[in-house]
N, CA, C and O of each residue as an XYZ file, in Angstrom:
328
protein
N      30.079     28.501      4.105
C      28.515     28.214      4.177
C      28.096     29.375      5.115
O      28.589     29.548      6.229
N      27.278     30.038      4.639
C      26.440     30.824      5.722
C      25.960     29.954      6.675
O      25.827     28.731      6.629
N      25.600     31.135      7.968
C      24.863     30.517      9.547
C      23.508     31.122      9.667
O      23.272     32.307      9.430
N      22.719     30.326     10.012
C      21.491     31.211     10.239
C      20.965     30.955     11.474
O      21.149     29.878     12.042
N      20.288     31.904     11.967
C      20.197     31.747     13.760
C      18.522     31.229     13.287
O      17.881     31.371     12.246
N      18.217     30.572     14.621
C      16.878     29.810     14.124
C      16.845     29.667     15.458
O      17.883     29.210     15.936
N      15.575     30.030     16.558
C      15.413     30.011     17.926
C      14.167     28.621     18.168
O      13.033     28.740     17.705
N      14.726     26.994     19.169
C      14.016     26.240     19.204
C      13.744     26.643     20.971
O      14.471     27.287     21.728
N      12.866     26.206     21.143
C      12.329     25.742     22.614
C      11.992     24.387     22.903
O      11.199     23.763     22.198
N      12.536     23.915     23.874
C      12.163     22.671     24.548
C      12.206     22.668     26.251
O      12.580     23.668     26.864
N      11.928     21.860     26.696
C      11.807     21.847     28.013
C      12.850     21.669     28.909
O      13.703     20.787     28.810
N      12.782     22.555     29.836
C      14.008     22.841     30.760
C      15.509     21.801     31.060
O      16.703     22.097     31.106
N      14.680     20.330     31.244
C      15.240     19.078     31.194
C      16.049     18.822     30.031
O      17.260     18.619     29.941
N      14.984     18.878     29.003
C      15.785     18.438     27.688
C      17.003     19.655     27.028
O      17.913     19.586     26.202
N      16.583     20.453     27.672
C      18.266     21.423     27.742
C      18.982     21.449     28.605
O      20.130     21.757     28.283
N      18.762     21.191     29.943
C      20.075     20.819     30.134
C      20.634     19.043     29.920
O      21.718     18.729     30.411
N      20.057     18.318     29.401
C      20.701     17.446     28.621
C      21.294     17.449     27.587
O      22.372     16.881     27.412
N      20.629     18.136     26.689
C      21.534     19.154     25.717
C      22.761     19.504     26.034
O      23.713     19.017     25.424
N      22.896     20.232     26.848
C      23.916     21.083     27.452
C      25.204     20.154     28.016
O      26.376     20.426     27.754
N      24.821     19.129     28.753
C      25.827     17.878     29.028
C      25.867     17.171     28.247
O      26.969     16.651     28.069
N      25.232     16.933     27.746
C      25.507     15.827     25.937
C      26.839     16.360     25.298
O      27.967     15.901     25.118
N      26.168     17.584     25.029
C      27.198     18.296     24.368
C      28.953     18.859     24.900
O      29.995     19.047     24.271
N      28.546     18.986     26.438
C      29.813     18.878     26.903
C      30.740     20.398     26.849
O      30.370     21.485     27.291
N      32.002     20.083     26.182
C      33.095     21.240     25.762
C      32.355     22.118     24.321
O      32.408     23.285     23.933
N      31.554     20.645     23.732
C      31.670     21.474     22.495
C      30.274     22.786     22.351
O      29.575     22.886     23.359
N      30.004     23.500     21.428
C      29.835     24.663     21.404
C      27.910     23.539     21.362
O      27.762     22.379     20.980
N      26.967     24.379     21.833
C      25.719     23.369     21.710
C      24.957     23.453     20.385
O      24.280     22.527     19.939
N      25.141     24.765     19.733
C      24.824     24.621     18.248
C      25.179     23.653     17.450
O      24.410     22.951     16.793
N      27.058     23.550     17.505
C      28.099     22.687     16.669
C      27.237     21.393     16.790
O      26.711     20.864     15.811
N      27.125     20.891     18.152
C      26.769     19.912     18.323
C      25.080     19.418     18.158
O      24.913     18.227     17.898
N      23.973     20.202     18.286
C      23.036     19.885     17.627
C      22.841     19.784     16.187
O      22.105     18.963     15.640
N      23.668     20.827     15.508
C      23.786     21.220     14.370
C      24.567     19.674     13.377
O      24.264     19.375     12.222
N      25.521     18.980     14.211
C      25.664     17.671     14.243
C      24.475     16.438     14.187
O      24.126     15.603     13.353
N      24.130     16.760     15.349
C      22.773     15.646     15.526
C      21.826     15.829     14.201
O      21.917     15.112     13.204
N      20.964     16.840     14.347
C      20.197     17.223     13.051
C      20.461     16.915     11.528
O      19.539     16.613     10.770
N      22.009     17.028     11.052
C      22.131     16.592     10.366
C      22.220     15.069      9.840
O      21.768     14.413      8.902
N      22.872     14.911     10.719
C      22.801     13.131     10.734
C      21.175     12.213     10.699
O      21.005     11.129     10.140
N      20.067     13.048     11.496
C      18.929     12.419     10.820
C      18.627     12.740     10.161
O      17.649     12.147      9.705
N      19.177     14.154      9.311
C      18.583     14.815      7.930
C      18.824     13.381      6.934
O      17.982     12.745      6.301
N      20.450     13.132      7.081
C      20.773     12.289      6.000
C      20.331     10.682      6.247
O      20.523      9.770      5.444
N      19.675     10.571      7.598
C      19.429      9.281      7.327
C      17.724      9.115      7.131
O      17.172      8.015      7.104
N      16.993     10.446      7.000
C      15.573     10.525      6.522
C      16.143     10.542      5.254
O      15.752      9.599      4.567
N      16.856     11.216      4.758
C      16.735     10.761      2.872
C      17.860      9.893      2.641
O      18.506     10.312      1.681
N      18.410      8.715      3.208
C      18.563      7.866      2.745
C      17.559      6.790      3.021
O      17.388      5.744      2.394
N      16.954      7.219      4.031
C      15.326      5.875      3.896
C      14.534      6.355      2.700
O      13.811      5.514      2.166
N      14.560      7.631      2.174
C      13.591      7.858      1.115
C      14.161      7.341     -0.205
O      13.318      7.064     -1.059
N      15.683      7.131     -0.577
C      15.789      6.890     -1.506
C      15.528      5.032     -1.161
O      14.861      4.207     -1.786
N      16.089      4.939     -0.332
C      15.694      3.166     -0.247
C      14.472      2.741     -0.449
O      14.382      1.580     -0.848
N      13.480      3.348     -0.288
C      12.204      3.195     -0.461
C      11.953      3.095     -1.792
O      11.411      2.088     -2.249
N      12.455      4.512     -2.842
C      12.044      4.431     -4.027
C      13.178      3.240     -4.920
O      12.765      2.619     -5.899
N      14.104      3.134     -4.578
C      14.634      2.206     -4.974
C      13.709      1.036     -4.810
O      13.039      0.562     -5.728
N      13.729      0.431     -3.066
C      12.829     -0.546     -3.552
C      11.540     -0.811     -4.146
O      11.131     -1.968     -4.242
N      10.732      0.385     -4.637
C       9.762      0.414     -5.599
C       9.663      0.172     -6.656
O       8.773     -0.515     -7.158
N      10.869      0.870     -7.385
C      11.621      0.664     -8.545
C      12.111     -1.247     -8.599
O      11.898     -1.885     -9.630
N      12.396     -1.544     -8.046
C      12.852     -2.929     -7.911
C      11.981     -4.045     -7.533
O      12.058     -5.188     -7.982
N      11.303     -3.693     -6.831
C      10.466     -4.840     -6.360
C      11.166     -6.506     -6.261
O      11.029     -7.397     -7.100
N      11.714     -6.550     -5.333
C      11.937     -7.881     -5.087
C      11.621     -8.796     -4.622
O      11.157     -8.615     -3.496
N      11.647    -10.186     -5.081
C      10.756    -11.315     -4.035
C      10.864    -11.337     -2.711
O      11.713    -10.693     -2.095
N       9.974    -12.111     -2.169
C       9.253    -11.896     -0.894
C      10.870    -12.885     -0.065
O      11.155    -12.746      1.125
N      11.636    -13.747     -0.984
C      12.263    -14.384     -0.258
C      13.473    -13.834     -0.470
O      14.420    -14.388      0.089
N      13.686    -12.881     -1.138
C      14.868    -11.998     -0.625
C      14.652    -11.045     -0.094
O      15.645    -10.728      0.562
N      13.660    -10.170      0.033
C      13.150     -9.274      1.449
C      13.707    -10.296      2.687
O      14.583     -9.949      3.479
N      13.390    -10.922      2.695
C      13.118    -12.039      4.468
C      14.623    -12.006      4.223
O      15.332    -11.439      5.054
N      15.121    -12.530      3.223
C      17.129    -12.695      3.513
C      17.592    -11.602      3.615
O      18.430    -11.490      4.511
N      17.280    -10.352      2.789
C      17.828     -9.028      3.196
C      17.690     -8.581      4.676
O      18.601     -8.124      5.366
N      16.548     -8.763      5.009
C      16.118     -8.433      6.579
C      16.474     -9.222      7.708
O      16.621     -8.906      8.889
N      16.577    -10.242      7.152
C      17.263    -11.350      8.091
C      19.390    -10.712      8.491
O      20.079    -10.575      9.502
N      19.576    -10.544      7.089
C      21.053     -9.993      7.373
C      21.352     -8.901      8.238
O      22.293     -8.862      9.031
N      20.236     -7.743      7.980
C      20.068     -6.318      8.153
C      20.395     -6.937     10.020
O      21.270     -6.473     10.752
N      19.650     -7.782     10.301
C      19.147     -7.585     11.852
C      20.381     -8.222     12.681
O      20.668     -8.200     13.878
N      21.242     -9.038     11.070
C      22.163     -9.781     12.855
C      23.139     -8.754     12.468
O      24.243     -8.978     12.965
N      23.084     -7.697     11.738
C      24.691     -6.787     11.332
C      23.962     -5.560     12.526
O      24.843     -5.006     13.184
N      22.947     -5.234     12.761
C      22.581     -4.297     13.349
C      22.136     -4.209     14.533
O      21.749     -3.180     15.088
N      22.188     -5.745     15.152
C      21.686     -5.803     16.380
C      22.570     -5.766     17.365
O      23.747     -5.970     17.067
N      22.254     -5.530     18.594
C      23.308     -4.775     19.686
C      23.721     -5.941     20.428
O      22.935     -6.682     21.017
N      25.394     -6.136     20.374
C      25.891     -7.257     21.317
C      26.190     -7.171     22.458
O      26.362     -6.094     23.030
N      26.312     -8.380     23.029
C      26.427     -8.067     24.465
C      27.524     -7.956     24.809
O      28.289     -8.447     23.978
N      28.366     -7.238     26.264
C      29.529     -7.297     26.415
C      30.555     -8.361     25.962
O      31.572     -8.270     25.275
N      30.011     -9.294     26.513
C      30.502    -10.946     26.378
C      30.977    -11.175     24.713
O      32.107    -11.375     24.270
N      29.663    -11.065     23.985
C      30.005    -11.285     22.319
C      31.120    -10.562     22.033
O      32.014    -11.033     21.330
N      31.188     -9.004     22.697
C      31.857     -8.419     21.778
C      33.362     -8.791     22.185
O      34.103     -8.744     21.203
N      33.985     -9.135     23.333
C      35.134     -9.385     24.029
C      35.627    -10.252     23.227
O      36.715    -10.773     23.474
């Protein structure tokens, strides 16, 4: 894989937070992982929207799927997780 150097500008506070979050990992590797995750998520969302338009689910099916998604992705309290 070839590497391309780019320059980005961020506020000082953001730069400090990035460095702190990266820890021992090189900042460029840490940022690359984060950006790739966002790009993958954006591509997944585009594919999902295309699928959704093609399938045209019924309203009741949509509500059921949204309820399942909410249940699976909601944050659990520490008490529930234990």
